[in-house]
C-alpha positions in Angstrom: -26.4 13.1 3.0 -29.5 15.0 2.2 -28.6 14.9 -1.5 -28.1 11.2 -1.4 -31.5 10.8 0.3 -33.2 12.9 -2.4 -31.9 10.6 -5.2 -32.7 7.5 -3.3 -29.2 6.3 -2.4 -29.6 6.7 1.4 -32.7 6.0 3.5 -32.3 8.8 6.1 -29.5 11.1 4.9 -28.4 12.2 8.4 -24.7 12.7 9.3 -22.9 11.1 12.3 -19.5 12.8 13.0 -17.0 10.8 15.0 -13.3 10.9 16.0 -10.8 8.3 17.2 -12.1 8.7 20.8 -15.6 7.6 19.6 -14.2 4.5 17.8 -11.3 3.3 19.8 -11.5 1.5 23.2 -9.1 0.9 26.0 -9.0 -2.9 25.9 -9.2 -5.8 23.4 -12.6 -6.1 21.9 -14.0 -2.8 23.1 -12.9 -1.0 19.9 -15.0 -3.3 17.6 -18.0 -2.7 19.9 -17.6 1.1 19.8 -17.0 1.2 16.1 -20.1 -0.9 15.4 -22.3 1.4 17.6 -21.1 4.4 15.5 -21.8 2.5 12.3 -25.3 1.6 13.6 -26.0 5.2 14.3 -25.0 6.1 10.8 -27.0 3.5 9.0 -29.1 5.1 6.3 -26.9 8.2 6.4 -23.2 9.3 6.4 -20.5 8.3 8.8 -18.0 11.2 8.9 -14.7 10.3 10.6 -12.7 13.5 11.4 -8.9 13.3 11.6 -9.2 9.7 10.5 -5.4 9.3 10.1 -5.2 9.1 13.9 -6.6 5.5 13.7 -3.4 4.3 12.0 -0.2 4.1 13.9 2.3 2.6 11.6 5.0 2.1 14.3 2.6 0.5 16.8 1.1 -2.8 15.5 -0.8 -3.2 18.8 -2.6 0.1 18.7 -6.4 -0.5 18.9 -7.0 1.9 16.0 -6.2 -0.9 13.6 -9.1 -2.8 15.1 -11.4 0.1 14.2 -10.1 0.2 10.7 -10.6 -3.6 10.2 -14.1 -3.5 11.7 -15.1 -0.6 9.5 -13.6 -2.2 6.4 -15.6 -5.4 6.9 -18.8 -3.6 7.6 -18.4 -1.4 4.5 -18.3 -4.5 2.4 -21.2 -6.2 4.2 -23.5 -3.1 4.1 -22.0 -1.2 1.2 -25.3 0.2 0.0 -26.7 1.1 3.4 -24.6 4.1 4.4 -21.8 6.3 3.2 -18.4 6.9 4.8 -16.2 10.0 4.6 -12.7 10.1 6.0 -11.2 13.6 6.6 -7.7 14.7 7.5 -4.4 16.1 6.4 -3.3 14.8 3.0 0.0 13.2 4.0 -1.1 11.1 6.9 -4.3 10.2 5.1 -2.4 8.9 2.1 -0.1 6.9 4.4 -3.1 5.3 6.1 -5.0 4.5 2.9 -1.9 2.9 1.4 -0.8 0.9 4.4 -3.5 0.3 7.0 -5.1 -2.6 5.2 -4.6 -4.0 1.7 -8.3 -3.4 0.8 -8.7 0.0 2.5 -7.9 2.3 -0.4 -10.1 0.6 -2.9 -13.1 1.1 -0.6 -12.8 4.9 -1.1 -13.3 5.7 -4.7 -13.4 9.5 -4.4 -10.4 11.4 -3.1 -11.0 15.1 -2.7 -8.0 17.4 -2.0 -9.2 20.8 -0.6 -6.4 23.4 -1.2 -5.5 26.1 1.3 -7.0 29.5 1.0 -5.0 32.1 -0.9 -3.6 35.1 0.9 -6.3 37.3 -0.6 -9.0 34.9 0.6 -7.5 34.8 4.1 -7.5 38.6 4.3 -11.1 38.7 3.2 -12.0 36.1 5.9 -10.2 38.4 8.4 -12.2 41.3 7.3 -15.4 39.3 7.7 -14.5 37.9 11.1 -13.5 41.4 12.4 -16.7 42.9 10.9 -18.9 40.3 12.6 -17.4 41.4 15.9 -18.0 45.1 15.0 -14.3 45.9 14.3 -12.5 47.2 11.3 -8.9 46.6 10.4 -6.7 49.5 9.4 -4.8 49.3 6.1 -1.5 48.6 7.8 -3.2 45.9 9.8 -3.6 43.8 6.6 0.1 44.1 6.0 0.7 42.8 9.5 -1.8 40.0 9.0 0.1 39.0 5.8 3.3 38.8 7.8 1.6 36.6 10.3 0.3 34.3 7.5 3.8 34.1 5.9 5.3 33.1 9.3 2.8 30.5 10.2 2.1 28.8 6.9 5.1 26.5 6.9 3.4 23.1 6.2 0.1 21.4 5.8 -0.9 21.8 9.4 -1.6 25.5 8.8 -5.1 26.3 10.3 -6.4 28.4 7.4 -9.6 30.1 8.5 -9.2 28.8 12.1 -5.8 30.6 12.3 -7.4 33.8 11.1 -10.1 33.6 13.8 -7.4 33.1 16.5 -5.4 36.1 15.2 -8.4 38.4 15.2 -9.5 37.2 18.7 -5.9 37.9 20.0 -5.9 41.3 18.2 -9.1 42.3 20.0 -7.5 41.5 23.4 -4.3 43.4 22.4 -6.5 46.4 21.4 -8.1 46.4 24.8 -4.7 46.2 26.6 -3.3 49.0 24.4 -6.3 51.3 25.1 -6.0 50.7 28.9 -2.3 51.8 28.7 -3.2 54.9 26.6 -5.6 56.1 29.3 -7.3 58.6 27.0 -8.8 57.6 23.7 -11.6 58.5 21.3 -14.7 56.5 20.7 -13.5 55.5 17.2 -10.4 53.9 18.8 -12.6 51.2 20.3 -13.4 49.6 17.0 -10.1 49.8 14.9 -7.7 46.9 15.0 -4.2 48.3 14.2 -1.1 46.5 12.9 0.4 46.5 16.4 -2.6 44.6 17.7 -2.4 42.0 15.0 1.3 41.5 15.1 2.8 42.9 18.3 6.5 43.9 18.0 7.5 41.5 20.8 6.1 38.6 18.7 8.0 39.5 15.6 11.4 38.2 16.9 14.8 39.6 16.3 16.0 40.7 12.9 18.8 39.1 11.0 21.4 41.7 12.0 20.5 41.3 15.7 20.8 37.5 15.4 24.1 37.6 13.6 
C-alpha cells in the first residue's frame, strides 16, 4: 500500500484487513451493507481479505458469502482505480473459489502469488530464533525431535509453517517446566535448555509398527 501510494497509484496507501465475519451478515441484504462498509474503509488503500475462500460454499447456493463476492466484484469494476484488493488463503480452496464463485471473478485478479512452505532447514532456524527470543537454547538432539514433529505434521497444505513451530516451542517450554519439577534437583543451566523429550514427548510419539502389528 505504501509503495503504491509513493508511485501515485493509491491516494492513502493504508491497509484494511478483514475476514468473512467482517463481510458476511446474518440476513438478506446485511452482507452487501457490511461489505460496502469495509470497501469504504479501504478506499485509497488496500483491502486485504484473509481466508477469502471461506466466502465461497460451493454446496450451499444460499450462503450469504456469495453476496459478499458479488458485491465486491461489482465495486471492483466501478472503482477499479481507487483501491487495491488482495485475497489470501490456501491454494486449493482459493483456486476453487476463483474458478467457480463468479464467471468474472478470476479475471479481476491479474496477479496470483503462490508462497511455498518453508524447508525443513528454514523451520529449524525459525525454531532456533523463537527459542532464543524466549532465552532458551535447543540441544542438538532436540532438532532431531523437531524434525520428526515436522515430518508427522506436514501432511497437506494446512500445515502451519512458522505458526506450528511457535506452538511446538511453547509446548516444549511447558514440558521443560514439568520435567524439572519432577526432577526435584536441577542445575541453573537446566532452566534454559530444551531437550528432545520436551519437544517430542515419548507419549506423543505413538506406538511403533511392531507394537501395532
